[in-house]
C-alpha positions in Angstrom: 16.7 59.5 78.9 15.6 63.2 78.9 11.9 63.8 77.9 11.6 67.5 78.6 13.6 70.0 76.6 13.3 72.5 79.5 15.6 70.2 81.5 18.5 71.2 79.2 20.6 74.4 79.1 19.6 75.7 75.7 22.9 77.6 75.6 24.9 74.5 76.3 26.9 72.5 73.8 25.7 69.0 72.9 26.8 66.0 70.8 25.1 63.3 68.9 25.6 61.0 71.9 23.5 63.5 73.9 20.9 63.8 71.1 20.4 60.0 71.2 19.3 60.2 74.8 16.5 62.8 74.1 12.8 61.9 73.6 11.1 65.3 73.2 7.7 66.1 71.7 9.5 68.9 69.8 11.8 68.1 66.9 15.3 69.5 67.3 18.5 69.8 65.3 22.0 70.3 66.5 24.3 72.7 64.6 27.8 73.0 66.0 26.5 71.6 69.3 23.7 74.2 69.7 20.1 73.1 69.9 17.7 74.5 67.3 14.0 73.9 67.7 12.4 72.9 64.4 9.2 74.4 63.2 6.0 72.7 64.2 4.0 70.7 61.7 4.8 72.1 58.2 2.0 74.1 56.5 0.3 73.2 53.3 2.7 75.2 51.0 5.7 73.5 52.6 4.3 70.0 52.2 3.2 70.7 48.6 6.7 71.9 47.6 8.4 69.0 49.5 6.1 66.4 47.8 6.5 67.9 44.3 10.3 68.2 44.6 10.7 64.7 46.1 8.6 63.3 43.2 10.7 65.0 40.5 14.0 64.0 42.2 12.9 60.4 42.7 11.8 60.2 39.1 15.1 61.6 37.9 17.1 59.1 40.1 15.1 56.1 39.1 18.0 54.2 37.5 20.7 55.7 39.6 22.6 54.4 42.6 21.6 57.5 44.5 18.9 57.5 47.3 16.5 60.2 48.3 15.3 60.7 51.9 12.8 63.2 53.4 12.5 64.6 56.9 12.5 63.3 59.5 15.8 61.7 58.6 19.0 62.3 60.7 22.0 63.6 58.8 25.1 63.7 61.0 27.7 66.1 59.7 31.0 65.4 61.6 34.2 67.3 61.1 36.4 65.1 58.9 35.8 61.3 59.2 34.8 61.4 62.9 32.4 58.6 63.8 32.3 58.8 67.5 28.8 60.0 68.5 30.3 62.0 71.4 32.4 64.0 69.0 29.7 64.8 66.4 28.1 68.1 67.1 25.8 68.6 64.1 22.7 66.5 63.4 20.2 68.0 61.0 16.9 66.9 59.4 16.9 68.4 55.9 13.5 68.5 54.1 15.0 66.4 51.3 18.5 64.9 50.8 20.1 62.8 48.2 22.9 60.4 49.0 24.9 58.7 46.2 27.5 57.0 48.4 25.7 54.2 50.2 28.5 53.7 52.6 27.3 56.9 54.3 23.9 55.2 55.1 23.3 53.3 58.3 20.3 52.4 60.5 20.5 55.9 62.1 20.4 57.8 58.9 23.3 59.4 57.1 26.8 59.9 58.4 28.6 62.4 56.2 27.5 65.0 53.7 24.7 64.2 51.3 25.3 65.1 47.6 22.2 67.3 47.6 20.2 69.0 50.4 16.9 70.8 49.9 15.5 73.1 52.6 12.1 74.6 52.2 12.3 77.8 54.1 9.6 79.6 56.1 9.7 83.0 57.8 10.6 81.2 61.1 13.5 79.2 59.5 14.9 81.7 56.9 17.8 82.9 59.1 18.8 79.3 60.0 18.6 78.1 56.4 20.6 81.0 54.9 23.1 81.3 57.7 23.8 78.5 60.1 22.8 75.6 57.8 24.3 77.3 54.7 27.7 77.7 56.4 27.7 74.3 57.9 26.6 72.5 54.7 29.4 74.3 52.9 32.0 73.4 55.5 30.8 69.8 55.7 31.1 69.3 51.9 27.4 69.1 50.8 27.9 69.3 47.0 24.7 71.2 46.2 22.2 73.1 48.4 18.8 74.2 47.2 16.7 76.7 49.2 13.1 76.7 48.2 11.1 79.8 49.3 7.3 79.1 48.9 6.3 82.7 49.8 8.3 84.0 46.8 7.9 81.0 44.6 11.7 81.0 44.2 14.4 78.4 44.4 18.1 79.3 45.0 20.7 76.8 43.9 24.2 76.7 45.4 27.0 74.3 44.5 30.3 73.6 46.1 33.4 74.8 44.1 36.9 74.8 45.8 35.2 74.4 49.2 32.9 77.4 48.9 29.3 77.7 47.7 28.8 79.5 44.4 25.4 80.7 43.3 24.2 78.4 40.5 21.0 80.4 40.0 18.0 82.1 41.5 15.0 80.6 39.8 11.7 82.5 39.9 10.5 82.0 36.3 12.5 79.3 34.5 13.0 75.7 35.8 15.5 75.3 38.7 18.5 73.4 37.4 20.9 71.2 39.2 24.6 71.8 38.7 25.8 68.3 39.9 22.9 66.2 38.5 23.2 66.8 34.7 19.8 67.4 33.1 17.8 67.6 36.3 15.3 70.5 36.2 12.4 71.4 38.4 9.7 73.4 36.6 8.5 76.0 39.1 4.9 75.7 37.9 4.9 72.1 39.2 6.7 73.0 42.5 4.7 76.0 43.6 0.9 76.3 43.7 
């Protein structure tokens, strides 16, 4: 068991099997085998947006077979149907995720792409959320990806079409709308303070 992140080569490539052996004070994610440090404790704006969106999504899903989870919650995104932890190189902790296929859930979190992922981006995570995570979520088959930007009071919605993300909308005035969950809207005045 490794308890100090400095004991690792941060330029190395690691798998979920490695990840399971770590016990760091810092939260980390793996994207294509590379270690990414997560932001320290989220700030008030982040927590507010997360809480409001979670509440609205949970309310919408009330009579649905879908489940909502909030960070910290491990989402393993293998290539194809790989289940061997030594061959899974991406483990993320989205701020919010919705999983409608309960066979993807196990005691360790989610194995496979959620239907919806929401990331609440900060200055320190904007590059990762719009590049590394965006590209990997697209490749892994996450059906819809929302990026909430508290500093701009904006939500960008992307949906998967023929294996590529399409822009569903940039919402800075009107309610953000889901493409895959018909009728789900998130009024911005309730999301952002």
